C-alpha positions as CSV (number, residue, x, y, z in Angstrom):
1,X,0.0,0.0,0.0
2,X,2.8,2.4,0.9
3,X,4.3,1.8,-2.6
4,X,1.0,2.8,-4.2
5,X,1.0,6.0,-2.1
6,X,4.5,6.9,-3.2
7,X,3.5,6.3,-6.9
8,X,0.4,8.4,-6.4
9,X,2.2,11.2,-4.7
10,X,4.9,11.3,-7.4
11,X,2.2,11.4,-10.1
12,X,0.2,14.1,-8.3
13,X,3.4,16.2,-7.8
14,X,4.3,15.9,-11.5
15,X,0.8,16.8,-12.6
16,X,0.9,19.9,-10.4
17,X,4.3,20.9,-11.7
18,X,3.3,20.3,-15.3
19,X,0.1,22.4,-14.9
20,X,2.1,25.2,-13.3
21,X,4.5,25.3,-16.2
22,X,1.7,25.2,-18.8
23,X,-0.3,28.0,-17.0
24,X,2.8,30.2,-17.1
25,X,2.6,30.1,-20.9
26,X,-1.2,30.1,-21.5
27,X,-1.3,33.9,-21.6
28,X,1.0,33.8,-24.6
29,X,-0.8,34.4,-27.9
30,X,1.6,31.9,-29.5
31,X,0.6,29.1,-27.2
32,X,0.3,25.8,-29.1
33,X,2.7,23.1,-30.0
34,X,5.8,25.3,-29.9
35,X,4.9,27.0,-26.6
36,X,3.9,23.6,-25.1
37,X,7.3,22.3,-26.1
38,X,9.0,25.3,-24.5
39,X,7.6,24.4,-21.1
40,X,9.0,20.9,-21.1
41,X,12.2,20.2,-19.2
42,X,15.2,20.4,-21.5
43,X,18.3,18.2,-21.4
44,X,21.3,18.2,-23.7
45,X,23.8,15.4,-24.2
46,X,27.3,16.1,-25.5
47,X,28.5,13.2,-27.6
48,X,26.5,10.9,-29.9
49,X,28.3,7.6,-29.3
50,X,26.8,4.6,-27.4
51,X,26.9,6.5,-24.1
52,X,25.1,9.5,-25.5
53,X,22.4,7.6,-27.3
54,X,21.8,5.1,-24.5
55,X,21.4,8.0,-22.1
56,X,18.9,9.7,-24.5
57,X,17.0,6.4,-25.1
58,X,16.4,6.0,-21.3
59,X,15.5,9.7,-20.9
60,X,12.8,9.4,-23.6
61,X,11.0,7.0,-21.3
62,X,10.8,9.5,-18.5
63,X,7.2,10.5,-17.4
64,X,8.3,14.1,-17.6
65,X,8.2,14.3,-21.4
66,X,11.7,15.6,-21.6
67,X,13.2,17.3,-24.7
68,X,16.6,15.9,-25.4
69,X,19.2,17.5,-27.8
70,X,22.3,15.6,-28.7
71,X,25.4,17.6,-29.8
72,X,28.3,16.0,-31.7
73,X,31.6,17.4,-32.9
74,X,31.6,15.4,-36.2
75,X,28.9,15.7,-38.9
76,X,28.0,12.0,-38.4
77,X,26.6,10.2,-35.3
78,X,27.2,7.0,-33.5
79,X,30.8,7.5,-32.3
80,X,32.7,4.3,-31.6
81,X,29.9,2.1,-33.2
82,X,30.9,3.7,-36.5
83,X,34.6,4.4,-35.9
84,X,35.6,1.8,-33.3
85,X,33.7,-1.5,-33.9
86,X,35.7,-3.7,-36.2
87,X,34.4,-3.8,-39.8
88,X,34.0,-7.6,-39.7
89,X,31.6,-7.2,-36.7
90,X,28.4,-5.9,-38.5
91,X,26.2,-7.6,-35.9
92,X,27.5,-5.2,-33.2
93,X,26.7,-2.2,-35.4
94,X,23.0,-3.2,-35.5
95,X,22.6,-1.1,-32.4
96,X,22.6,1.8,-34.8
97,X,19.0,0.9,-35.7
98,X,18.0,1.5,-32.1
99,X,19.9,4.7,-31.9
100,X,18.2,5.9,-35.1
101,X,14.8,5.3,-33.6
102,X,15.8,7.5,-30.6
103,X,17.2,10.2,-32.9
104,X,13.9,10.3,-34.8
105,X,11.8,10.6,-31.7
106,X,9.6,13.7,-31.7
107,X,11.3,15.0,-28.6
108,X,14.9,14.3,-29.6
109,X,17.1,16.3,-31.9
110,X,20.6,15.8,-33.2
111,X,23.1,18.6,-33.9
112,X,26.3,17.4,-35.6
113,X,29.3,19.6,-36.6
114,X,29.1,21.4,-33.2
115,X,32.3,21.4,-31.2
116,X,31.3,21.9,-27.5
117,X,34.1,23.7,-25.7
118,X,35.0,25.6,-28.9
119,X,31.8,26.6,-30.8
120,X,29.7,26.7,-27.6
121,X,30.8,26.5,-24.0
122,X,29.5,24.1,-21.4
123,X,28.3,27.1,-19.3
124,X,26.3,28.4,-22.3
125,X,24.7,24.9,-22.5
126,X,23.9,25.1,-18.8
127,X,22.2,28.5,-19.3
128,X,20.0,27.0,-22.1
129,X,19.1,23.6,-20.6
130,X,17.9,22.3,-17.2
131,X,20.6,19.6,-17.3
132,X,23.7,18.9,-19.4
133,X,25.1,15.4,-19.7
134,X,28.7,14.9,-20.9
135,X,29.0,11.7,-22.8
136,X,31.8,12.4,-25.3
137,X,33.9,9.4,-24.5
138,X,37.7,8.9,-24.5
139,X,39.4,10.1,-27.6
140,X,43.0,10.4,-26.5
141,X,45.7,7.7,-26.4
142,X,47.5,6.5,-23.2
143,X,51.2,6.9,-23.8
144,X,53.5,4.0,-23.3
145,X,56.1,6.3,-21.8
146,X,59.1,4.4,-23.3
147,X,62.0,5.4,-25.6
148,X,61.3,5.0,-29.2
149,X,57.5,5.3,-29.2
150,X,57.7,8.3,-31.5
151,X,59.5,6.3,-34.2
152,X,57.9,5.7,-37.6
153,X,56.1,2.3,-37.5
154,X,54.7,2.8,-34.0
155,X,51.0,3.6,-33.8
156,X,48.3,3.7,-31.2
157,X,45.5,1.2,-31.6
158,X,43.0,4.1,-31.5
159,X,44.6,5.7,-34.6
160,X,45.1,2.4,-36.4
161,X,41.4,1.4,-35.8
162,X,40.4,5.0,-36.8
163,X,42.4,4.5,-40.0
164,X,40.6,1.4,-41.2
165,X,37.2,2.6,-39.9
166,X,37.3,6.0,-41.7
167,X,37.8,8.4,-38.8
168,X,38.6,11.7,-40.5
169,X,41.5,12.6,-38.2
170,X,43.2,9.3,-39.0
171,X,42.6,9.4,-42.8
172,X,46.3,10.1,-43.6
173,X,47.9,7.6,-41.2
174,X,49.1,5.4,-44.0
175,X,50.8,2.7,-41.8
176,X,53.8,0.9,-43.2
177,X,52.8,-2.8,-43.5
178,X,56.0,-3.9,-45.3
179,X,57.4,-5.8,-42.4
180,X,56.9,-9.5,-41.6
181,X,56.2,-9.3,-37.9
182,X,53.9,-6.9,-36.0
183,X,53.7,-6.6,-32.2
184,X,50.5,-5.5,-30.6
185,X,50.9,-4.3,-27.0
186,X,47.8,-5.1,-24.9
187,X,45.5,-8.1,-24.8
188,X,42.0,-6.6,-24.7
189,X,39.4,-6.9,-27.4
190,X,40.7,-3.9,-29.4
191,X,44.2,-5.5,-29.5
192,X,42.6,-8.7,-30.9
193,X,40.6,-6.7,-33.4
194,X,43.8,-5.1,-34.7
195,X,45.6,-8.4,-34.9
196,X,42.6,-10.0,-36.7
197,X,42.4,-7.2,-39.3
198,X,46.1,-7.4,-40.0
199,X,45.8,-11.1,-40.7
200,X,42.4,-11.6,-42.1
201,X,42.0,-12.7,-45.8
202,X,41.1,-9.6,-47.8
203,X,38.4,-11.6,-49.5
204,X,36.6,-11.4,-46.1
205,X,37.4,-7.7,-45.5
206,X,36.3,-6.5,-48.9
207,X,32.7,-7.4,-48.0
208,X,32.8,-5.2,-44.9
209,X,32.6,-1.4,-44.5
210,X,36.4,-1.1,-44.1
211,X,37.6,1.9,-46.0
212,X,38.9,1.4,-49.5
213,X,42.4,2.9,-48.8
214,X,42.8,0.5,-45.8
215,X,41.6,-2.5,-47.8
216,X,44.1,-1.7,-50.6
217,X,46.9,-1.3,-48.1
218,X,46.1,-4.6,-46.4
219,X,46.0,-6.3,-49.8
220,X,49.6,-5.3,-50.3
221,X,50.6,-6.0,-46.7
222,X,53.7,-8.2,-46.0
223,X,52.7,-8.8,-42.3
224,X,52.6,-12.5,-41.7
225,X,53.0,-12.8,-38.0
226,X,51.3,-10.9,-35.1
227,X,52.3,-11.2,-31.5
228,X,49.8,-9.9,-28.9
229,X,51.8,-9.0,-25.8
230,X,50.5,-8.6,-22.2
231,X,52.1,-7.7,-18.9
232,X,50.4,-10.4,-16.9
233,X,49.4,-14.0,-17.4
234,X,46.7,-16.1,-19.1
235,X,44.3,-15.8,-16.1
236,X,44.4,-12.0,-16.3
237,X,44.0,-11.6,-20.1
238,X,41.5,-8.8,-20.9
239,X,39.8,-10.0,-24.0
240,X,36.5,-12.0,-24.2
241,X,36.1,-15.5,-25.4
242,X,34.3,-14.4,-28.5
243,X,37.3,-12.4,-29.7
244,X,39.8,-15.1,-28.9
245,X,37.7,-17.8,-30.6
246,X,37.7,-15.6,-33.8
247,X,41.5,-15.6,-33.7
248,X,41.6,-19.3,-33.2
249,X,39.3,-19.9,-36.2
250,X,40.7,-17.2,-38.5
251,X,41.2,-18.7,-42.0
252,X,44.8,-19.0,-43.2
253,X,46.3,-18.6,-39.7
254,X,47.8,-20.8,-37.0
255,X,48.3,-20.1,-33.3
256,X,51.8,-19.7,-31.9
257,X,51.9,-20.0,-28.1
258,X,54.6,-20.7,-25.5
259,X,53.6,-23.7,-23.3
260,X,55.8,-22.3,-20.5
261,X,53.5,-19.3,-20.2
262,X,50.8,-21.8,-19.0
263,X,52.7,-23.4,-16.1
264,X,50.4,-23.9,-13.2
265,X,47.3,-22.7,-15.1
266,X,45.7,-26.1,-15.5
267,X,45.7,-26.6,-11.8
268,X,44.1,-23.2,-11.1
269,X,41.5,-23.1,-13.8
270,X,38.8,-25.0,-11.9
271,X,38.5,-22.3,-9.3
272,X,37.9,-19.4,-11.8
273,X,34.6,-17.7,-12.4
274,X,32.7,-19.3,-15.3
275,X,33.5,-16.7,-18.0
276,X,37.1,-16.5,-17.0
277,X,37.3,-20.3,-16.8
278,X,35.9,-20.8,-20.3
279,X,38.3,-18.3,-21.7
280,X,41.3,-19.9,-20.0
281,X,40.3,-23.4,-21.0
282,X,40.2,-22.2,-24.7
283,X,43.8,-20.8,-24.3
284,X,45.0,-24.0,-22.7
285,X,43.5,-26.1,-25.5
286,X,45.2,-24.0,-28.2
287,X,48.5,-23.9,-26.4
288,X,48.9,-27.4,-25.0
289,X,46.6,-29.9,-26.8
290,X,47.4,-31.6,-30.0
291,X,44.8,-30.5,-32.6
292,X,42.6,-32.9,-34.4
293,X,43.8,-34.2,-37.8
294,X,41.6,-31.7,-39.8
295,X,42.7,-28.8,-37.7
296,X,46.3,-29.8,-38.0
297,X,46.0,-29.9,-41.7
298,X,44.5,-26.4,-41.7
299,X,47.4,-25.1,-39.6
300,X,50.0,-26.8,-41.8
301,X,48.5,-25.0,-44.8
302,X,48.4,-21.6,-43.1
303,X,50.8,-18.9,-44.2
304,X,50.2,-16.5,-41.3
305,X,50.4,-16.9,-37.6
306,X,49.5,-15.1,-34.4
307,X,50.4,-15.6,-30.8
308,X,49.7,-14.4,-27.3
309,X,52.8,-13.5,-25.3
310,X,52.4,-13.2,-21.5
311,X,54.5,-11.8,-18.7
312,X,56.1,-9.1,-20.9
313,X,56.3,-5.3,-20.6
314,X,57.7,-2.9,-23.2
315,X,60.9,-1.2,-22.3
316,X,62.0,0.4,-25.6
317,X,61.2,0.4,-29.3
318,X,64.6,-0.2,-30.9
319,X,65.4,1.9,-34.0
320,X,66.6,0.9,-37.5
321,X,70.3,1.7,-38.3
322,X,69.3,5.1,-39.6
323,X,67.5,5.8,-36.4
324,X,64.1,6.7,-38.0
325,X,61.9,3.6,-37.9
326,X,61.0,0.8,-35.6
327,X,63.2,-2.3,-36.1
328,X,62.5,-4.3,-32.9
329,X,61.0,-4.0,-29.4
330,X,62.7,-4.7,-26.1
331,X,60.5,-6.5,-23.6
332,X,61.0,-7.0,-19.9
333,X,60.2,-10.5,-18.7
334,X,57.8,-10.2,-15.7
335,X,56.8,-12.3,-12.7
336,X,53.5,-12.1,-11.0
337,X,52.9,-11.1,-7.4
338,X,49.6,-12.1,-6.0
339,X,46.9,-14.0,-7.8
340,X,43.7,-13.6,-9.8
341,X,42.6,-10.2,-11.0
342,X,44.7,-8.5,-8.3
343,X,47.9,-10.0,-9.5
344,X,50.7,-7.4,-10.2
345,X,53.3,-7.7,-12.9
346,X,56.8,-7.1,-11.5
347,X,59.9,-6.7,-13.7
348,X,62.7,-9.2,-13.5
349,X,66.3,-8.6,-14.8
350,X,65.5,-10.6,-17.9
351,X,64.8,-8.9,-21.2
352,X,64.2,-10.1,-24.8
353,X,64.2,-8.3,-28.1
354,X,61.6,-9.1,-30.7
355,X,62.4,-8.1,-34.3
356,X,59.4,-6.2,-35.8
357,X,58.7,-3.3,-38.1
358,X,55.3,-2.5,-36.8
359,X,54.3,-1.8,-33.1
360,X,50.7,-1.0,-32.2
361,X,50.0,0.1,-28.6
362,X,46.6,-1.0,-27.3
363,X,47.0,-0.1,-23.7
364,X,43.9,2.0,-23.4
365,X,42.1,5.3,-24.2
366,X,41.7,8.3,-22.0
367,X,39.2,11.2,-21.8
368,X,40.2,14.8,-22.3
369,X,38.8,18.0,-20.6
370,X,36.9,19.9,-23.3
371,X,35.9,22.9,-21.1
372,X,37.7,24.5,-18.1
373,X,34.4,24.9,-16.2
374,X,34.0,21.2,-15.9
375,X,35.5,19.4,-12.9
376,X,38.1,16.9,-14.1
377,X,40.4,14.3,-12.5
378,X,43.4,14.4,-14.7
379,X,45.1,11.4,-13.0
380,X,42.1,9.1,-13.7
381,X,41.1,11.0,-16.8
382,X,37.4,11.1,-15.8
383,X,34.9,13.6,-14.6
384,X,34.5,13.0,-10.9
385,X,31.0,11.9,-10.2
386,X,28.6,9.9,-8.0
387,X,26.2,7.7,-10.1
388,X,26.7,10.1,-13.0
389,X,26.1,13.3,-11.0
390,X,29.2,15.5,-11.5
391,X,30.5,16.5,-8.1
392,X,30.0,20.1,-7.1
393,X,28.2,21.0,-10.3
394,X,24.4,21.0,-10.0
395,X,22.6,20.2,-13.2
396,X,25.8,18.6,-14.8
397,X,26.0,14.8,-15.4
398,X,28.2,12.4,-17.2
399,X,27.9,8.9,-18.7
400,X,30.0,6.4,-20.6
401,X,33.8,6.3,-20.5
402,X,34.0,9.9,-19.3
403,X,32.2,8.6,-16.2
404,X,34.0,5.3,-15.5
405,X,37.1,5.3,-17.7
406,X,37.5,3.2,-20.8
407,X,36.3,-0.2,-19.6
408,X,33.8,-2.9,-20.7
409,X,31.9,-3.5,-23.9
410,X,28.9,-1.7,-25.4
411,X,26.5,-3.4,-23.0
412,X,28.5,-2.1,-20.1
413,X,28.2,1.4,-21.5
414,X,24.5,0.9,-21.9
415,X,24.0,0.0,-18.2
416,X,26.2,2.9,-17.0
417,X,24.3,5.3,-19.3
418,X,20.9,4.1,-18.0
419,X,22.2,4.7,-14.5
420,X,23.0,8.3,-15.2
421,X,19.6,8.8,-16.8
422,X,18.0,7.4,-13.7
423,X,20.0,9.7,-11.5
424,X,18.8,12.7,-13.5
425,X,15.2,11.6,-13.3
426,X,15.4,11.0,-9.6
427,X,16.8,14.5,-9.1
428,X,13.9,15.9,-11.1
429,X,11.4,14.0,-8.9
430,X,13.0,15.0,-5.7
431,X,13.3,18.7,-6.7
432,X,17.1,18.5,-6.5
433,X,17.2,19.4,-10.2
434,X,15.0,22.6,-10.6
435,X,13.0,22.3,-13.8
436,X,10.3,24.8,-12.8
437,X,11.8,27.7,-14.7
438,X,11.5,27.8,-18.5
439,X,14.7,27.3,-20.5
440,X,15.3,28.1,-24.2
441,X,17.2,24.9,-25.1
442,X,18.3,24.5,-28.7
443,X,16.6,27.8,-29.7
444,X,19.2,30.0,-28.0
445,X,22.1,27.6,-28.9
446,X,21.1,27.7,-32.6
447,X,21.1,31.5,-32.4
448,X,24.6,31.5,-30.8
449,X,25.9,29.1,-33.5
450,X,24.4,31.3,-36.3
451,X,26.2,34.3,-34.9
452,X,29.4,32.3,-34.8
453,X,28.9,31.0,-38.3
454,X,28.6,27.4,-37.3
455,X,26.0,25.4,-39.2
456,X,24.8,22.3,-37.4
457,X,24.1,19.0,-39.2
458,X,20.6,17.6,-38.4
459,X,19.7,13.9,-38.4
460,X,18.0,14.3,-41.7
461,X,21.2,15.7,-43.1
462,X,23.0,12.7,-41.7
463,X,20.5,10.4,-43.5
464,X,21.7,12.0,-46.8
465,X,25.3,11.0,-45.9
466,X,24.0,7.6,-45.0
467,X,22.3,7.1,-48.3
468,X,25.3,8.3,-50.3
469,X,27.7,6.0,-48.4
470,X,25.3,3.0,-48.8
471,X,24.9,3.7,-52.5
472,X,28.7,3.9,-52.9
473,X,29.1,0.6,-51.1
474,X,26.6,-1.2,-53.3
475,X,28.7,-0.7,-56.4
476,X,31.6,-2.7,-54.8
477,X,29.6,-5.3,-52.8
478,X,30.1,-3.5,-49.5
479,X,27.5,-2.4,-47.0
480,X,28.8,1.1,-47.3
481,X,31.8,3.1,-48.5
482,X,32.3,5.8,-45.9
483,X,33.0,9.5,-46.6
484,X,36.4,10.1,-45.1
485,X,36.6,13.9,-44.7
486,X,34.5,16.4,-42.8
487,X,34.4,18.5,-46.0
488,X,32.9,15.6,-48.0
489,X,30.3,14.9,-45.3
490,X,29.2,18.6,-45.0
491,X,29.0,18.9,-48.8
492,X,26.6,15.9,-49.0
493,X,24.7,16.9,-45.9
494,X,23.9,20.4,-47.2
495,X,23.3,19.6,-50.8
């Protein structure tokens, strides 16, 4: 009974608030749809990747009939779903269909080509909206901090992934793939994506939305061996079983493991949690078991190889004789202190050099501060928050990697974004977030942008880009051929 009373009281409170907002505007001669819209609570989201769209999706379900505007620096939406998900994972990109439904909701608007922090400040957004949610992700690389990481032939996974996925800022990366061995530092899903793309038959890749320049470069690639290096052991590896299984089954390749890396693992595997246990058992099978006859034949015919290397930390990228390009990487051999997820990698005095002409660092992304008015923890590279509420900043929220750091998969981001949306709705219900005063929302922001000669891209503009990309892809048997420069995107959007 008490629960029904709480629900009734909340509904009554909301009805009273809503009638008060409407009555405030009924005297206006212009009252109607536009005026009714103006009395709704207004929320804006900065960033149109998974965090931004999942946050918007949950807010659309709020009983308060919120208006939600999504701002994006690029002319195109969807963030890492477009620019981060591997081209051979189209099923993961299907979430775009859900995001499109959200963007087309009558109370949701998309404004691309708007750089928050440059074109418009966060403080200006706060003046125009009842709440501002920062969801712009983690676009910077974590530095390895070792000698030689600036040599030619050394790339961040973020930039390498951006190159084959058509991120405009990575369009001219042009990685040198003329070497036989590549080393990927890190053992998360992104590291395995990079390794898989480097070794995949191009007959598979040419049916994906990989960019044409990347496809052509991979067709000419001389890379035949990829080592995926991690600081800790098999029981701490960061990838998921799905990604590892794809490597194991990758056509034309064979695994290359060091049995010594798995000493003691067989005895410990039974005590692991189920997901970790299944992943470790697959590694043990690949590393230690004799394959069946058919699998052995497949491996014997393979011309490319990949391997996980454990207990290794990068010390230095060694240069070529002329000192300009990567020729090898020096690795420290580690030992573990502790066990399980808490185990720490400790350097020993042993080192080893691995000859390679390509080094790709996949040790994580980090968020950047886009506006000096926003609280920011530079050490953790996140906005300090409690359940998405930015500390000491009323009406300011965050979701996604900016909230937690770059961890988890898209489903993790979905849950974290829903939590932020719930926090905002709770604050509205409790009165902690004041929505009783009318706000201008996008109307005043559009006016500011016009004065500053910034023209936003609407979602219908994006759909023009989408149609052009899809049409271009059809001619070559691909799902789409992405436009690769902001200039091209804007030209199509505004034609």
